C-alpha positions as CSV (number, residue, x, y, z in Angstrom):
1,X,23.7,-57.4,21.2
2,X,22.7,-53.8,20.3
3,X,25.7,-52.9,18.2
4,X,26.0,-53.6,14.5
5,X,29.6,-54.6,14.8
6,X,31.6,-55.8,17.8
7,X,34.5,-53.5,16.9
8,X,32.3,-50.4,16.4
9,X,31.1,-50.8,20.0
10,X,34.4,-49.5,21.3
11,X,34.2,-45.9,22.3
12,X,36.2,-43.6,20.0
13,X,36.9,-41.1,22.9
14,X,38.6,-43.5,25.2
15,X,40.3,-42.1,28.3
16,X,41.8,-43.5,31.4
17,X,40.2,-42.6,34.7
18,X,42.6,-41.5,37.5
19,X,41.1,-44.0,39.8
20,X,42.1,-47.0,37.7
21,X,45.3,-48.3,36.0
22,X,45.9,-47.8,32.3
23,X,45.8,-51.6,31.9
24,X,42.5,-51.8,33.7
25,X,41.0,-49.1,31.5
26,X,42.3,-50.7,28.3
27,X,41.1,-54.2,29.3
28,X,37.6,-52.9,30.1
29,X,37.5,-50.9,26.9
30,X,38.6,-53.7,24.6
31,X,37.5,-56.8,26.6
32,X,34.6,-57.6,24.2
33,X,36.7,-57.3,21.1
34,X,39.6,-59.4,22.5
35,X,37.2,-62.1,23.9
36,X,35.3,-62.5,20.7
37,X,38.5,-62.5,18.6
38,X,40.1,-65.2,20.8
39,X,37.0,-67.4,21.2
40,X,36.4,-67.4,17.4
41,X,40.0,-67.8,16.2
42,X,41.4,-70.2,18.9
43,X,38.3,-71.8,20.3
44,X,35.8,-72.4,17.6
45,X,38.4,-72.7,14.9
46,X,39.2,-76.1,16.2
47,X,36.0,-77.4,14.6
48,X,37.2,-76.3,11.1
49,X,39.6,-78.8,9.7
50,X,42.2,-77.2,7.5
51,X,44.1,-79.7,5.4
52,X,47.6,-79.6,4.2
53,X,47.4,-78.5,0.6
54,X,43.8,-77.3,0.8
55,X,40.6,-79.2,0.2
56,X,40.9,-79.8,-3.6
57,X,43.3,-81.9,-5.6
58,X,45.6,-79.8,-7.8
59,X,48.3,-81.0,-10.2
60,X,51.0,-79.3,-8.2
61,X,49.9,-81.0,-4.9
62,X,49.3,-84.6,-6.1
63,X,52.8,-84.8,-7.4
64,X,54.1,-84.5,-3.8
65,X,52.2,-87.6,-2.7
66,X,54.6,-90.4,-1.8
67,X,57.7,-88.1,-1.7
68,X,57.9,-87.9,2.1
69,X,55.3,-85.1,2.1
70,X,52.1,-85.3,4.3
71,X,50.1,-84.6,1.2
72,X,47.2,-86.9,0.5
73,X,44.4,-87.1,-2.2
74,X,41.4,-85.0,-1.3
75,X,39.1,-86.9,-3.6
76,X,39.1,-90.7,-3.2
77,X,38.2,-91.2,-6.9
78,X,41.4,-89.5,-8.0
79,X,43.4,-91.8,-5.7
80,X,41.7,-94.8,-7.2
81,X,42.3,-93.6,-10.7
82,X,46.0,-93.4,-10.1
83,X,46.1,-96.9,-8.4
84,X,44.3,-98.4,-11.4
85,X,46.4,-96.7,-14.1
86,X,47.9,-100.1,-14.9
87,X,51.5,-101.2,-15.6
88,X,53.5,-99.3,-18.2
89,X,54.2,-101.0,-21.5
90,X,56.3,-99.6,-24.3
91,X,53.8,-101.0,-26.7
92,X,51.4,-98.4,-25.6
93,X,53.6,-95.6,-27.0
94,X,55.8,-97.4,-29.6
95,X,53.5,-100.2,-30.9
96,X,51.8,-100.5,-34.2
97,X,49.6,-97.5,-35.1
98,X,51.2,-95.3,-32.5
99,X,52.3,-91.7,-33.5
100,X,55.8,-92.8,-32.6
101,X,55.8,-95.4,-35.4
102,X,54.2,-93.0,-37.8
103,X,56.9,-90.4,-37.2
104,X,59.6,-93.0,-37.8
105,X,57.9,-94.4,-41.0
106,X,57.5,-90.9,-42.5
107,X,61.1,-90.0,-41.7
108,X,62.4,-93.2,-43.3
109,X,60.3,-92.5,-46.3
110,X,61.6,-89.0,-46.8
111,X,65.1,-90.3,-46.2
112,X,64.8,-92.8,-49.0
113,X,63.1,-90.5,-51.4
114,X,65.6,-87.7,-50.9
115,X,68.7,-89.7,-51.8
116,X,69.5,-90.7,-48.3
117,X,69.5,-87.0,-47.0
118,X,70.7,-86.9,-43.4
119,X,68.7,-86.3,-40.2
120,X,70.2,-83.9,-37.7
121,X,70.9,-85.1,-34.2
122,X,69.0,-82.8,-31.8
123,X,71.5,-83.4,-28.9
124,X,74.9,-83.9,-30.4
125,X,74.4,-81.7,-33.5
126,X,75.6,-84.1,-36.2
127,X,74.2,-85.8,-39.2
128,X,72.4,-89.2,-38.8
129,X,71.0,-91.8,-41.1
130,X,68.9,-94.9,-41.2
131,X,71.7,-97.5,-41.3
132,X,69.6,-100.5,-40.5
133,X,70.3,-103.1,-37.8
134,X,73.1,-105.0,-39.4
135,X,75.9,-106.2,-37.1
136,X,78.7,-103.6,-36.8
137,X,76.8,-100.6,-38.0
138,X,78.0,-97.3,-36.5
139,X,75.5,-96.7,-33.6
140,X,76.7,-93.1,-33.1
141,X,75.5,-92.4,-36.7
142,X,72.3,-94.4,-36.7
143,X,69.1,-92.3,-36.2
144,X,66.6,-93.2,-33.4
145,X,63.6,-91.4,-32.2
146,X,63.8,-90.4,-28.5
147,X,61.0,-89.5,-26.0
148,X,62.5,-86.3,-24.5
149,X,60.4,-86.9,-21.3
150,X,60.6,-90.6,-20.7
151,X,57.3,-92.4,-21.5
152,X,57.4,-94.3,-18.2
153,X,57.7,-91.1,-16.3
154,X,54.7,-89.7,-18.1
155,X,52.8,-92.9,-17.3
156,X,53.5,-92.7,-13.6
157,X,53.0,-88.9,-13.3
158,X,50.1,-88.3,-10.9
159,X,49.5,-84.9,-12.6
160,X,49.0,-86.7,-15.9
161,X,46.5,-89.1,-14.4
162,X,44.7,-86.3,-12.7
163,X,44.2,-84.5,-16.0
164,X,42.8,-87.6,-17.6
165,X,45.1,-87.5,-20.6
166,X,46.6,-90.8,-21.9
167,X,50.3,-91.7,-21.7
168,X,50.5,-92.2,-25.5
169,X,48.8,-88.9,-26.2
170,X,51.5,-87.0,-24.3
171,X,54.5,-89.2,-24.8
172,X,54.1,-89.3,-28.6
173,X,53.3,-85.6,-29.0
174,X,55.5,-83.9,-31.6
175,X,57.0,-81.6,-28.9
176,X,58.2,-84.7,-27.0
177,X,60.0,-86.5,-29.8
178,X,63.5,-85.7,-30.9
179,X,66.0,-87.5,-33.2
180,X,69.3,-88.6,-31.7
181,X,71.9,-91.3,-32.3
182,X,71.3,-94.9,-31.3
183,X,74.4,-94.9,-28.9
184,X,73.2,-92.0,-26.8
185,X,69.6,-93.1,-26.9
186,X,70.4,-96.6,-25.5
187,X,72.7,-95.0,-23.0
188,X,69.9,-92.8,-21.6
189,X,67.5,-95.7,-21.3
190,X,64.4,-94.7,-19.3
191,X,66.3,-91.9,-17.4
192,X,65.1,-88.4,-17.4
193,X,67.5,-86.0,-19.2
194,X,68.4,-84.0,-16.0
195,X,69.2,-87.3,-14.1
196,X,71.2,-88.6,-17.0
197,X,73.3,-85.4,-17.3
198,X,73.9,-85.5,-13.5
199,X,75.1,-89.1,-13.7
200,X,77.4,-88.3,-16.7
201,X,79.4,-85.2,-16.0
202,X,81.9,-86.1,-18.8
203,X,79.4,-85.1,-21.4
204,X,80.5,-82.0,-23.5
205,X,78.9,-78.7,-22.3
206,X,77.3,-78.0,-25.6
207,X,75.7,-81.4,-25.6
208,X,74.4,-80.9,-22.1
209,X,73.0,-77.5,-23.1
210,X,71.2,-78.9,-26.2
211,X,69.7,-81.7,-24.2
212,X,68.5,-79.4,-21.4
213,X,67.0,-76.9,-24.0
214,X,65.1,-79.8,-25.6
215,X,63.9,-81.1,-22.2
216,X,62.8,-77.7,-21.0
217,X,60.8,-77.0,-24.2
218,X,59.2,-80.5,-24.0
219,X,58.5,-80.0,-20.3
220,X,56.8,-76.6,-20.9
221,X,54.6,-78.0,-23.6
222,X,53.8,-81.1,-21.5
223,X,52.8,-78.9,-18.4
224,X,50.7,-76.6,-20.6
225,X,48.7,-79.5,-22.0
226,X,47.9,-81.2,-18.7
227,X,47.1,-77.8,-17.0
228,X,44.8,-76.8,-19.9
229,X,43.1,-80.2,-19.8
230,X,42.5,-80.2,-16.0
231,X,41.8,-76.5,-15.4
232,X,40.3,-75.1,-18.6
233,X,38.9,-77.9,-20.8
234,X,35.3,-78.1,-19.7
235,X,34.7,-80.9,-22.2
236,X,37.0,-83.0,-20.0
237,X,35.1,-84.8,-17.2
238,X,38.2,-84.4,-15.0
239,X,38.1,-80.6,-15.4
240,X,34.4,-80.6,-14.5
241,X,35.1,-82.7,-11.4
242,X,37.8,-80.2,-10.4
243,X,35.3,-77.3,-10.4
244,X,32.7,-79.4,-8.7
245,X,35.2,-80.3,-5.9
246,X,36.3,-76.6,-5.8
247,X,32.8,-75.1,-5.3
248,X,31.7,-78.0,-3.0
249,X,34.7,-77.3,-0.7
250,X,34.0,-73.6,-0.9
251,X,30.4,-74.0,0.1
252,X,31.3,-76.3,2.9
253,X,33.9,-73.9,4.2
254,X,31.5,-71.0,3.9
255,X,28.9,-72.7,6.1
256,X,31.5,-73.6,8.6
257,X,32.8,-70.1,8.8
258,X,29.3,-68.7,9.0
259,X,28.5,-70.9,12.0
260,X,31.8,-69.9,13.5
261,X,31.1,-66.2,13.2
262,X,27.5,-66.5,14.4
263,X,28.4,-68.8,17.3
264,X,31.4,-66.7,18.3
265,X,29.1,-63.6,18.4
266,X,26.5,-65.5,20.5
267,X,29.0,-66.9,22.9
268,X,30.5,-63.5,23.4
269,X,27.1,-61.9,24.2
270,X,26.3,-64.8,26.5
271,X,29.5,-64.3,28.4
272,X,29.0,-60.6,28.9
273,X,25.3,-60.9,29.7
274,X,26.1,-63.4,32.5
275,X,29.2,-61.5,33.6
276,X,27.2,-58.3,33.9
277,X,24.6,-59.9,36.1
278,X,27.3,-61.6,38.3
279,X,29.0,-58.3,38.9
280,X,25.9,-56.8,40.4
281,X,25.0,-59.8,42.4
282,X,25.5,-60.1,46.2
283,X,28.4,-62.5,45.7
284,X,26.8,-65.4,47.5
285,X,26.5,-68.8,45.9
286,X,22.7,-68.5,45.6
287,X,23.1,-65.0,44.3
288,X,25.6,-66.0,41.6
289,X,23.4,-68.9,40.4
290,X,20.4,-66.5,40.3
291,X,22.6,-63.9,38.3
292,X,23.6,-66.6,35.8
293,X,20.0,-67.6,35.3
294,X,19.0,-64.0,34.8
295,X,21.9,-63.4,32.5
296,X,21.1,-66.4,30.3
297,X,17.4,-65.3,30.2
298,X,18.4,-61.8,29.1
299,X,20.8,-63.2,26.6
300,X,18.2,-65.4,25.1
301,X,15.7,-62.5,24.9
302,X,18.3,-60.3,23.2
303,X,19.2,-63.0,20.7
304,X,15.6,-63.5,19.8
305,X,15.0,-59.7,19.3
306,X,18.3,-59.2,17.4
307,X,18.2,-62.3,15.1
308,X,19.1,-60.1,12.2
309,X,22.5,-59.4,13.7
310,X,23.1,-63.1,14.1
311,X,22.2,-63.7,10.4
312,X,24.4,-60.8,9.5
313,X,27.4,-62.5,11.2
314,X,26.5,-65.8,9.6
315,X,26.4,-64.1,6.2
316,X,29.8,-62.5,6.7
317,X,31.2,-65.9,7.6
318,X,29.7,-67.6,4.6
319,X,31.1,-65.0,2.2
320,X,34.6,-65.0,3.8
321,X,34.7,-68.8,4.0
322,X,33.6,-69.2,0.4
323,X,36.2,-66.7,-0.9
324,X,39.0,-68.0,1.3
325,X,38.4,-71.6,0.1
326,X,38.6,-70.4,-3.6
327,X,41.7,-68.4,-2.7
328,X,43.4,-71.4,-1.1
329,X,42.6,-73.6,-4.1
330,X,44.0,-71.0,-6.5
331,X,47.2,-70.7,-4.4
332,X,47.6,-74.5,-4.3
333,X,47.7,-74.7,-8.1
334,X,51.2,-73.0,-7.8
335,X,52.2,-73.5,-4.1
336,X,51.4,-75.8,-1.3
337,X,49.6,-74.2,1.7
338,X,50.1,-75.6,5.2
339,X,47.2,-76.1,7.7
340,X,48.0,-72.8,9.4
341,X,48.4,-71.0,6.0
342,X,44.8,-72.0,5.3
343,X,43.7,-70.7,8.6
344,X,45.5,-67.4,8.0
345,X,43.8,-67.0,4.6
346,X,40.4,-67.6,6.2
347,X,41.0,-65.1,9.0
348,X,42.3,-62.5,6.4
349,X,39.1,-62.8,4.4
350,X,36.9,-62.8,7.5
351,X,38.5,-59.5,8.5
352,X,38.2,-58.0,5.0
353,X,34.6,-59.0,4.6
354,X,33.6,-57.7,8.0
355,X,35.5,-54.4,7.5
356,X,33.8,-53.8,4.2
357,X,30.4,-54.5,5.9
358,X,31.3,-52.0,8.6
359,X,32.5,-49.4,6.1
360,X,29.6,-49.6,3.6
361,X,26.6,-51.1,5.4
362,X,27.0,-50.1,9.1
363,X,23.8,-48.2,10.0
364,X,24.9,-47.5,13.6
365,X,27.8,-45.1,12.7
366,X,26.5,-42.0,10.9
367,X,29.9,-40.5,10.1
368,X,32.4,-41.9,7.6
369,X,35.3,-41.2,10.0
370,X,33.6,-43.5,12.6
371,X,33.1,-46.2,10.1
372,X,36.7,-45.9,9.0
373,X,37.8,-46.3,12.6
374,X,35.6,-49.3,13.2
375,X,36.8,-50.9,10.0
376,X,40.4,-50.3,11.0
377,X,39.7,-52.0,14.3
378,X,38.3,-55.1,12.5
379,X,41.4,-55.3,10.3
380,X,43.6,-54.8,13.3
381,X,41.9,-57.7,15.1
382,X,42.3,-59.9,12.1
383,X,46.0,-58.9,11.7
384,X,46.5,-59.8,15.4
385,X,45.0,-63.3,14.8
386,X,47.2,-63.8,11.8
387,X,50.3,-62.9,13.7
388,X,49.2,-65.0,16.7
389,X,48.7,-68.0,14.4
390,X,52.2,-67.5,13.0
391,X,53.5,-67.4,16.5
392,X,51.6,-70.6,17.3
393,X,53.1,-72.4,14.3
394,X,56.6,-71.2,15.1
395,X,56.4,-72.3,18.7
396,X,55.0,-75.7,17.6
397,X,57.9,-76.2,15.2
398,X,60.4,-75.4,18.0
399,X,58.7,-77.8,20.4
400,X,58.9,-80.6,17.9
401,X,62.6,-80.8,18.8
402,X,61.7,-81.2,22.5
403,X,60.8,-84.6,24.0
404,X,57.3,-83.7,25.3
405,X,53.9,-85.3,24.9
406,X,52.0,-84.1,21.8
407,X,49.2,-82.8,24.0
408,X,51.6,-80.5,25.9
409,X,53.1,-79.2,22.7
410,X,49.6,-78.4,21.3
411,X,48.5,-76.7,24.5
412,X,51.7,-74.7,24.8
413,X,51.7,-73.5,21.2
414,X,48.0,-72.5,21.3
415,X,48.6,-70.6,24.6
416,X,51.5,-68.7,23.1
417,X,49.5,-67.8,20.0
418,X,46.5,-66.8,22.1
419,X,48.6,-64.5,24.3
420,X,50.3,-62.9,21.3
421,X,46.9,-62.3,19.7
422,X,45.4,-60.8,22.8
423,X,48.3,-58.4,23.5
424,X,48.6,-57.3,19.8
425,X,44.8,-56.7,19.6
426,X,44.8,-54.5,22.7
427,X,47.9,-52.6,21.5
428,X,46.7,-52.0,18.0
429,X,43.2,-51.0,19.0
430,X,44.7,-48.5,21.5
431,X,47.0,-47.3,18.7
432,X,44.0,-46.7,16.4
433,X,42.1,-44.8,19.0
434,X,45.0,-42.5,19.5
435,X,47.9,-41.2,17.4
436,X,48.5,-41.2,14.6
437,X,45.2,-42.7,13.2
438,X,43.0,-40.3,14.9
439,X,45.1,-37.4,13.7
440,X,44.8,-38.7,10.2
441,X,41.0,-38.6,10.5
442,X,41.1,-35.2,12.1
443,X,43.0,-33.9,9.1
444,X,40.1,-35.0,6.9
445,X,37.1,-34.3,9.1
446,X,38.4,-31.8,11.6
447,X,39.0,-32.2,15.3
448,X,35.5,-30.9,16.1
449,X,33.8,-34.3,15.4
450,X,34.8,-35.9,18.6
451,X,34.0,-32.8,20.6
452,X,30.5,-32.6,19.0
453,X,29.9,-36.2,19.8
454,X,31.0,-35.7,23.4
455,X,28.7,-32.6,23.7
456,X,25.9,-34.6,22.2
457,X,26.3,-37.4,24.8
458,X,26.3,-34.9,27.6
459,X,23.2,-33.3,26.2
460,X,21.5,-36.7,26.0
461,X,22.3,-37.4,29.6
462,X,20.9,-34.0,30.6
463,X,17.7,-34.5,28.7
464,X,17.2,-37.9,30.2
465,X,17.4,-36.4,33.7
466,X,14.9,-33.7,32.8
467,X,12.5,-36.2,31.3
468,X,13.2,-38.8,34.0
469,X,13.8,-41.4,31.4
470,X,16.1,-44.4,31.2
471,X,19.2,-43.5,29.1
472,X,18.8,-46.5,26.8
473,X,15.1,-45.6,26.3
474,X,16.0,-42.0,25.5
475,X,18.7,-43.1,23.1
476,X,16.3,-45.4,21.3
477,X,13.7,-42.5,21.0
478,X,16.3,-40.1,19.6
479,X,17.8,-42.6,17.2
480,X,14.3,-43.6,16.0
481,X,13.4,-39.9,15.4
482,X,16.6,-39.4,13.4
483,X,15.9,-42.6,11.4
484,X,12.3,-41.5,10.8
485,X,13.4,-38.1,9.4
486,X,15.9,-39.7,7.1
487,X,13.3,-42.1,5.7
488,X,10.8,-39.2,5.2
489,X,13.4,-37.2,3.3
490,X,14.0,-40.1,1.0
491,X,10.3,-40.8,0.4
492,X,9.4,-40.5,-3.3
493,X,5.7,-40.2,-3.1
494,X,2.8,-39.2,-0.8
495,X,1.8,-42.9,-0.5
496,X,5.3,-43.8,0.7
497,X,5.2,-41.0,3.3
498,X,1.8,-42.3,4.4
499,X,3.2,-45.8,4.9
500,X,6.2,-44.5,6.8
501,X,4.1,-42.5,9.2
502,X,1.7,-45.4,9.7
503,X,4.6,-47.7,10.6
504,X,6.0,-45.0,13.0
505,X,2.6,-44.7,14.7
506,X,2.5,-48.4,15.2
507,X,6.1,-48.6,16.4
508,X,5.7,-45.8,19.0
509,X,2.2,-47.0,20.1
510,X,0.5,-43.7,19.3
511,X,-3.3,-43.4,19.1
512,X,-4.8,-42.4,15.8
513,X,-5.8,-38.7,15.7
514,X,-9.1,-39.7,14.1
515,X,-9.8,-42.7,16.2
516,X,-11.4,-45.7,14.5
517,X,-12.5,-45.6,10.9
518,X,-10.9,-43.8,8.0
519,X,-9.9,-40.2,7.8
520,X,-12.0,-39.8,4.7
521,X,-15.2,-40.7,6.5
522,X,-14.3,-38.4,9.4
523,X,-13.8,-35.5,7.0
524,X,-17.4,-35.9,5.8
525,X,-18.7,-35.3,9.4
526,X,-19.0,-31.5,9.9
527,X,-19.2,-31.9,13.6
528,X,-15.9,-33.8,13.9
529,X,-12.8,-32.0,15.2
530,X,-9.3,-33.2,14.5
531,X,-7.3,-33.4,17.8
532,X,-3.6,-34.3,18.3
C-alpha cells in the first residue's frame, strides 16, 4: 500500500519480455487494477442495496405503484398517507362554500345582470345559458361547470397526496374549470377527457381538439402546482420531508460507498501481500501456511502505517456515493432508474471522483502527463465496470426466458458481467499505455519524458548498488530529499525553514550538530566548535 492510487501503480513504460507471453505480461501488469475493480464492483457491491426507482419518493415514481410496476414507496409515512386519504366525495369539491359553487354563483349573477348574456361552451364552441332544471329544457344549450381533470382522479392521484395539496384546492382551481353544455358534461361523467375521446370516435375533430387543448392546459397547470409544492415550497412539510429523505439517503449511500472503497483497497492489498509471500515459499503445506501468516502480518503493518491512504479511499467513496445518490434522485423526478442503473451511476461518480483526486491531489506523480495517464486509467476501469454491469443486466434479461433456478441465473449473469469487465479493463489499460493516448501526451510534453524516467530508474539502480542499499530504502531517501527541497523552496519565513529542518532531522534520525542544549547557549561558549 505504498501508492497513492491503484491505477497510478501501473508502469507507464510497459513492455513484454521475450521469455513470457503477451497475455502473461499484461496480466501481471494490470492484475492489481483488475482485481480491485472486480472485488469492489462485483463482490462488495452486493452489500449495497440499490432500489428500483432510487431511495427517495418522487411524484413521477409513486404514480407507477400499483400499475404492474415493481415500484414501491420508499418512505412508509407516504404510503400511509395515501392509504388514509379517505373516500372521494363530490361534496368536497362541489359542496357549499367550495370554489366550484362560487364560480357558478358569480356566473349566474353576471348572466342575470347582463340581460341573459350567453356563456361560451369551451368544448363545442357554442353559446350556452342558465336554463334551469325544468323538464324538457334543451340540455345541449344549458351551461354546466366541468372539472377538466376529473375530481376523483385528482383525489386518487398518488402524486397529489405526496405533495400534500388537497383535492378541492386542485380540482376547483380556475385552470381546471371550464363551461360546457349539460349533455356533454353528463355524458363524460367521471371519465378523463383522453379516455372519453378514445371511447367516442364519432366526436367531431374540432371538438376533440378543443377538449384536448383544454385538458393539456389544465394538466400542465396541475403538474406545475404539485411539483412546486413538493420540490420547491419549503413552507410545505411534505417538501421538507422530501429533502430530509434525499440527504439522509445520500449520506447513507456515501457511507456505504466509502466502506466499499476502503474495504476493496484493503482486500486487494491483503491478497497481494499474501500472494507475494506464497510465491516465494517452498510450496509445502507448512511453508504456505507460514507464508500466509507472514503476508497477513505484513499487510496489517502496512495498513497501520498507511492509514491515511485508507481514509483517502473512504473519503473518495463518501463523496462519490453522496453525489451519485443526489444524481439518482434528480433523475427519478423525470425518469425511473432500474437497480442496475443506480449501480452504473454510483460507479460513474466513483470513477470521476477518483480520477479528479489523481489528477489534482496525487503527490506520487510529479508530472502532469503521468497524472493524466493515471486518471485516464481510473476512468477506463470505471467504464469497464459500467459496460460489464450492462452486460450482466442484458444476460439476466435473456435468462428470464429460460427455465432455470434463479440462483443459476444470478450466478451466470454475474459471471458474464465480471468477465466482460476484466477483459475490457485489461484492453483499455493496454490501449492507454500505448497508442494513441501516449502519442497524444508525447505531442504535449515530448517523447523525452519516458526516456528520462527510464534513465532515472537505471541511475537509481546503479546508485543503490554503489551504496549497497536496498532499492526501496534508496527510493525513499531520494523521494524524501526531493520533498524536503520543495518544502524549503515554499517556506515563507526563517521560522518555517527552521521547523522544516527540525522535522527532517527527526525523520532521518540525525544527531544535532550542537548536541544537547540550545544553539544560542553554545554560541556563547568561545571554546565550542560546530561540527557536522
